[in-house]
N, C-alpha and C positions, 0 to 999 in steps of 0.2 A: 505494501500499500504505501502511495507518496502521498505525503501531505504537504498541506500548502504551508509558504511561508508564515515565519517561524518567528520570532522571538526578540522582544530585546537584545541587541550587542549582538546582532550578526551583520562580522565586517565584513566582509571583502570583500577587497575586492569582491565579500561577505567576508571569511575568510579562515570564521570560526565559531563554536558556540561557546558564548560567555555567557548566557545566559538561562531559563528555563524554554522548552520550547512552544508557543502558542501559536493555536491556528488562527490564520488572518484569512482576508481575501486578498487580491491580487490588486496591489498598486498602481497608480496611474501614474507617468509619469509628465502629463501634457500639463502644461498650466492655463491656467483660465486666463490669464492675459501672459502675451510673450515681450519679456523684455528689452530692452531695446541696449546695446553693446557699442559703446564707439571704437573708433578704428582701430586701434589698440589690442580692447580688449577682442576683436575679430582676428586680427593675426595672431594675438597668443595662443586663441581656440585650434585656426587652422595649423600651426605649428605641432600642436601638439597630435590632432589629429592623426596630422604624416606621420607622426614617431609614432603611435599605434600600429598605426596601418602597415608600415614597413618592416612591423616584428612580428613574425608566425612563433616563431620558440623564445623561449625565455625560462633562464636558471638562478638561482642567487638562494640567498639567505634573507631571513627575514627576524624580527622582534616585534611582538605586541605588547602591549599595557594593555592591561582591562582597565573598567571603571576604579576597580578597586586600587587602582597603581597596580597590582599585580601583572609581575614582567616572565611571558613564554618567547622561546624563540625555535628555531628552527631552520628546515631547507625547503624550499618552494621548486616544481618544475611547470611550466606553462607552455600547450601545444596550441594553437587557435587555429579551427577555431571552438571556442567550448570547453576545452579541458585544462582542467590544472590540479594540480597537490601538491598539499601541505602536510608536513612533515615535520612535528616537535620535537625538541627532542627530551629524555626522559627529565624530569620525572611524569611528566604531561603525558596522558594515557592516549592525546587526541590525533587524529588526521585526517583531512577534508580531502575529497575527491572529485572532483568535475568531471561527467565522460563526454561533454556533450550536450544529453540532454537531462540531467540531473545531479545532485550534489549528494553526496552522502559524507558526513561525519560519522566517525567511526570511532568508538571508547576501547580501547584494548585490555584494560583493568577491568570494566562492566560486560566485554565481550558484546555490548551493542551498538546499534548501526541505525541512522535515522537520515530520512529521505526526504527530499527537497527539490520541485524544479529550477533547474536553472534559473528558465525565466524571470523570477518569483525572488531574486536575489539581485543586490547589486552587481554582483561578480558578470553578468550576462554585458557588463561594457565593457569590461575592461579583458575578456575572451570573445568580444566578435571580432568576427572576420575583416569588416569595414566599418568603421565609427567616426561617425560624425555628431561631435556633443552637442553641437546644435538644433539637429534637427531628432537626436536619438533620446534626448534625456532633458529633465527641465532643469539648464541653469539656472541659475538665482544670482551668480555673482562671479567672477574675473578678479582677478588683483597682482600685482606684480613685485618684488624687489630684486635685491640684488642676489639673491641668494637662490629665489622661490618665486616659481607661475602656480597659481593657486587656482584651482576650480570648486567652486560651489553647488554642488545639486541637489536638488529636492525632489522627496516622493511622499505624494501623501494618498490616506486610505481612512474611510469613514468611519470605519470601526477601531483597525488599529491609532490612527493619526499621523505624524508627521516623523518621518525619517529624513535624516540628512548625511550625506555625502560628500565630504571635502578630500580633494587628490591635491597633492601637491608634488609637484615636478622640477628640475634644474632649471633656472631660468637662462641656461645659457646652453645647456646642451637637450633641454625637453623631457629628461629620460623622466621616470617615475621613479619619484622618492620615497613616498608614501602615504598611506588616506589614513581617515577617521570617520567613522560609523555613529551622528548621533540617533540614539532611538528614541522613543517618542515621550520617555523617562526624562530626557536630555541626558543617561550618560554615554561618554565615551569610550569608544574601543579603537585604540588608533595599531597600525601594522609600517614599519617600517623595514623598508628592501634595500638588499646591499651587493656587492659583490657581481651585478650582473652581468651576463654572458647569455646571448642572443646566436653564436657561433654553432650549438650544439643545440641535436633534435636530441628529445628526453625520449628511455626507452618506452614505447606506446604500451607497455603491458603497467607500466606505474597509473593508468590512468582505470582500469578494470575497476565497474564497481560489481559487486557479489551479490545480484539480486536475490536469491537462493536464500541467503540471510534471512532475508524480511518474511521468508515465510515458513520460517519453523518455531 
């Protein structure tokens, strides 16, 4: 059985479960009124689109900080469209795997697995084959300083409330640096990535979800 999205603190690009899983209806990314951005903001968005769309495979390391200040870390592997794996270092028992259709969150210690539609997680933005931030997301702000260009995306649900996704890119290279998911209760989960390598193709077996586990 595939459950619909999920819970306070689903980071991103989702990337981990930081709280209890709650059923919720699909999000709508379409804003009621389209915001207007100046020329510089539009150029920044175009550069980020170009960066994302130039990448097919990506590996690296990540550090995640939860709403309570707890820190976990590990390695991630991405293959577009739709596939990613986050392996958390011990003592965390968590693995997160997207296979192109669904996202599985495994707890090795409890021997459990929860499945969510990829289309109902923030990961769908980062794993899309072709991304157009202006058309595909509800961008509510774009701003830059000497170090980062930051894009803020908002999603609203009548039942679950408003989730906000803040993604930070390098101001010069436009590479992905980190993102923060703010859940409807105002709790933040931040994931920072480093040691990025787009030259290697990850083993396809890394993105296999064992659906039989859900039937037992």
